[in-house]
C-alpha positions as CSV (number, residue, x, y, z in Angstrom):
1,M,7.6,-2.3,-4.7
2,F,4.3,-2.9,-6.2
3,G,3.7,-6.1,-5.1
4,P,5.3,-9.7,-6.0
5,P,6.7,-10.6,-9.5
6,D,4.1,-11.3,-11.9
7,A,4.9,-14.8,-11.9
8,D,4.3,-15.3,-8.3
9,S,1.0,-12.9,-8.0
10,P,-2.0,-15.2,-8.3
11,N,-4.2,-12.5,-8.9
12,S,-2.4,-10.4,-11.4
13,A,-3.3,-12.1,-14.6
14,Q,-6.8,-12.3,-13.7
15,G,-7.0,-8.7,-12.5
16,M,-5.3,-7.6,-15.9
17,R,-8.1,-9.7,-17.8
18,W,-11.0,-8.0,-16.1
19,G,-9.4,-4.5,-16.5
20,I,-8.9,-4.0,-13.0
21,K,-5.3,-3.9,-13.3
22,R,-3.8,-1.7,-16.4
23,I,-0.2,-2.6,-15.6
24,S,1.6,-5.4,-14.4
25,N,3.7,-5.3,-11.0
26,D,6.8,-6.2,-13.0
27,D,6.2,-3.2,-15.4
28,L,5.1,-0.9,-12.3
29,R,8.3,-1.6,-10.8
30,Q,10.2,-1.0,-14.0
31,K,8.7,2.4,-14.6
32,F,9.2,3.3,-11.1
33,V,12.7,2.4,-11.0
34,D,13.3,4.5,-14.6
35,A,11.7,7.1,-13.2
36,T,13.2,7.5,-10.0
37,V,17.0,6.7,-10.6
38,P,17.3,10.0,-12.7
39,Q,15.6,11.9,-10.1
40,A,17.9,10.5,-7.5
41,E,21.0,11.3,-9.7
42,V,20.0,15.0,-9.8
43,L,19.4,15.0,-6.0
44,G,22.7,13.4,-5.5
45,V,21.5,10.4,-3.8
46,T,23.3,7.3,-3.9
47,L,20.9,4.4,-4.2
48,P,21.5,1.1,-2.2
49,D,21.6,-1.1,-5.1
50,P,24.8,-2.2,-6.4
51,D,23.4,-4.2,-9.0
52,L,21.4,-0.7,-10.4
53,R,22.9,0.2,-14.0
54,W,21.4,1.3,-17.2
55,N,20.8,-1.3,-19.7
56,E,21.3,0.3,-23.2
57,T,20.1,-2.8,-25.4
58,R,16.7,-2.9,-23.2
59,G,16.7,0.9,-22.6
60,H,15.9,0.5,-18.9
61,Y,17.5,0.5,-15.8
62,D,18.5,-3.2,-14.6
63,Y,18.3,-3.7,-10.8
64,G,19.3,-6.5,-8.0
65,A,17.2,-8.9,-6.7
66,I,14.6,-7.9,-4.2
67,D,14.3,-9.6,-0.8
68,W,10.7,-11.1,-1.0
69,D,11.1,-12.6,2.1
70,E,11.5,-9.2,3.7
71,F,8.5,-8.0,1.9
72,W,6.1,-10.7,2.9
73,Q,7.5,-10.3,6.4
74,V,6.4,-6.8,6.3
75,V,3.1,-7.6,4.6
76,N,2.1,-10.1,7.2
77,G,2.5,-7.7,10.1
78,N,6.5,-8.1,11.1
79,G,7.7,-4.9,9.8
80,P,9.7,-2.7,11.6
81,C,7.1,-0.1,12.2
82,N,4.0,-2.8,12.4
83,E,4.0,-2.0,16.3
84,E,3.8,1.7,16.1
85,R,1.2,1.6,13.2
86,L,-1.0,-0.7,15.2
87,A,-0.4,1.3,18.4
88,T,-1.6,4.7,16.1
89,R,-4.9,3.0,14.8
90,V,-5.6,1.6,18.4
91,K,-5.2,5.3,19.5
92,A,-7.4,6.9,16.9
93,H,-10.1,4.3,17.5
94,N,-10.1,5.2,21.2
95,D,-9.7,8.7,20.7
96,G,-12.8,8.6,18.3
97,Q,-15.3,6.6,20.9
98,W,-16.9,9.8,21.8
99,V,-18.0,10.2,18.3
100,R,-19.5,6.7,17.9
101,D,-21.0,7.3,21.4
102,A,-22.8,10.7,20.3
103,A,-23.8,9.3,16.8
104,L,-25.5,6.2,18.5
105,A,-27.2,8.4,21.3
106,H,-28.6,10.8,18.4
107,A,-29.9,7.6,16.5
108,R,-31.4,6.2,19.6
109,K,-33.2,9.9,20.6
110,Q,-34.3,10.0,16.7
111,Q,-35.8,6.7,17.0
112,A,-37.6,7.3,20.1
113,R,-38.7,10.5,18.6
114,A,-40.3,8.8,15.6
115,L,-41.8,6.2,17.9
116,K,-43.4,8.8,20.2
117,E,-44.7,10.4,16.9
118,A,-46.0,7.3,15.4
119,A,-47.9,6.5,18.7
């Protein structure tokens, strides 16, 4: 959900000042909710937030509290797909070993050729 609330995001304000970030976490989250809810309604999808409702005064959807403890658990590698994600990365690394070996062999061959020509 676009990172923690702006008040709890230590680098957000600085990123905005430096121009690295153009939209705050809170504003991105609101834009996402405002765009997604009507799409879900068109598709007939029920969103799992009992507090989700249109706020006529603000001109935006209000939504329930986000479980930031769950968010940080996932960010810190304790999410439901973390084991699968890590296994996929290890497999990709292992499956690509032959490419790294071939590139290293080629570099050594080029280096040996260059030394031979220089001698």
